[in-house]
N, C-alpha and C positions, 0 to 999 in steps of 0.2 A: 566285477560288479557283484554286490552281495545279493543273495537270493531274495531278501526282503525288498531291496530297491528294484530288482528285476520284476518282481511280482507287481509292485506299485506302477512301474512303467507300463507293463502289459495291461494292467487294469485300465490305466488312463488311455492307452492306445485303443483298447477295445471299446471305450466310450467316445472315440473320435477326437481325442485331444491332439491338436496339431503340434503342440510343443513336445509331447511324448514321441510323436512320429519323427520330429526333427532330431531329437536326441538319439533315437535308434538309427536314423540315417547317418548322423555324424559318427556314431560308434562303429557301425558295421559296413558302411559303404566300401571302404578300402579293403577290408577283409574279404568281402564277397567278390569284389572286383578281382583281386589277386587269385582267389579260388577259381573263379570262372575263367580267367585268362590262362591259368595253368592247364586247364582241360581243353579249352577252345583254341589256344595258341594264336589268338588274334585280339589285339587291343580294342578295336572298335566293336567287334562282336561281343566281347566281354562287357563293355560299357552298356551296350544295348540290353544284354541279358540282365544286368544288375538294375538298370532302369525299369525293366519289366517286373523284376522282383519287387522293387519298391512301389511300383504302381499297383501291383497285386496286394501288397501289404495295406496300402491305404484303402483300396476298394473293399477288401475283406477284413478291415480292422476289427470288426465285431467278433471274428473267430479267435482273436488273440486272448480272449478271457480263459480259454481252455489250455493254452500253451503252458508247459511246465519248465521248458528250458529254451530260452530265447535264441541262443547261439545255435543250438541244434536245429530248431525250427527254421531259422533263417537260412542255414546252410542246406537244409533239405529243400526249401523253396528254390534256392539258387541251383542246386543239383538238378531238380526237375526242369527248370528253365533251360539249363545247359543241355539236358537230354533232348528237349523239344527242338532247340536250335541245331543240335547235331543231326537230328532226323531231317530237319528242313534242309540243311546244307547237303546232306547225302542225296536227297531227292533232287535238289537243284543240280548237283554235279552229275548225277545219273542222267538227267534230262539233257544237260550240256553235252555229255559224252555221246548220248543217243543222237543229238542233232549233228554233231561233228561226224559221227559214223555215217549217218545218212548223206551228209554233204560229200564225204569221201566216196560213197557208193555212186552217187550221181556223177562226180568228177571222173571216177573210174570208167563208168559206162560211156560218158561223153568222149573220153580219150580213146576208148576201144573203137568207137564209131568214127572217129576223126580221120579223115583222109589226108595223109601227109605225103602223098605221092608227088613226083615231079609234075605229073599231069595236073593235079589240083593246084599246085603253086603257079604253074603257067597260066591256068585258067583265071586264077585270082589276079595275077599281074595284068592279064589282058582286060579284065573287067575294070581294074583301077585305071589303066591307061585310057580305056574307052570313056569312062566316066569323067576323068580329068579333061579330056578333049572336048567334052560337051558343056563344061561349065565356063562361065565368062573368063576372059583372059586374065583380068586383075585377080579374081578369086583364085584361079589356078596358080598364078605367080606367087601370091601370098601364101597359099597352102604349101607349095613346093619350097619356098624359102623357109617356112616353119619346119617342115618335115625332112626335107632332103638336105638342107643347109644347117639345120638345127639352130636357127636364129630365134631369138626371143621376140615377143610381140612388139616391145618398145623399139628394138633394133629395126624391125621391118617397117614400123610406122615412120621412124626417122629417115630411113633410106628411101622410102617411097613418098615421103612428105604427106602422110595421111595421119589421121588420129589412131590411137591405139584401139579405140572402140571399133573403128572400121576394120582393123586387122582381125580383131576377135570375131566380129560378125561374119567376115568372109571365111575364116577358118571353120566356124560353126556351120556355115552354109555348105562348105565342101564336105565336111564330115557327115552331115545329114544325108547328102546325096550319095556318098560312098557307103554309108550304112544301108541305105535303101538298095543300092546295087549289089551289095555283098551280104545281104541278109542270110543267105545259105551258108556263108563262111564266117559267121560272127566271131567264133573263137580266134581265127587267124587275124581278123580285123584289129583286134586289140594289140597284136604284136607287130603287124606289118605297117600300120598307119601311125 
């Protein structure tokens, strides 16, 4: 583009001319997108950055009357948006790593405190047996078919000639009672039941 045409375009843009803005958008969108994608290495993030650049261009169009080189100015705007995005991504990743680290510390502490002795397992088995003996016969039967025989809810419903909803309700009832009985052993409950 000749310097004269560029100056004309910039002057029109600085006066809020939407057609001038559209011309700049068509001329520079792809260039800025590939520039941003090269540094950000992410298609969607690069699109977001270039959209932000063009949004800023329109919002601050009056500043373009002082611009001497359109391409340089646009690439500088895009560079600055990329730097902001990289800073944002770095903060997010640091936060995610921090959360994962804290989760690992909690899991580590829980594992250290977890009693996996035969005594604990025998105690859990006794609590499960005692709880299952206290629940209604049909609920116990449905629960045992589900957990011990690995039958699906629809198979249990068909075999016992009841609805699948009834099977689900009975399993939920049994699990609720077991959770209550085994609240001190919750981590094991996830694996044993």
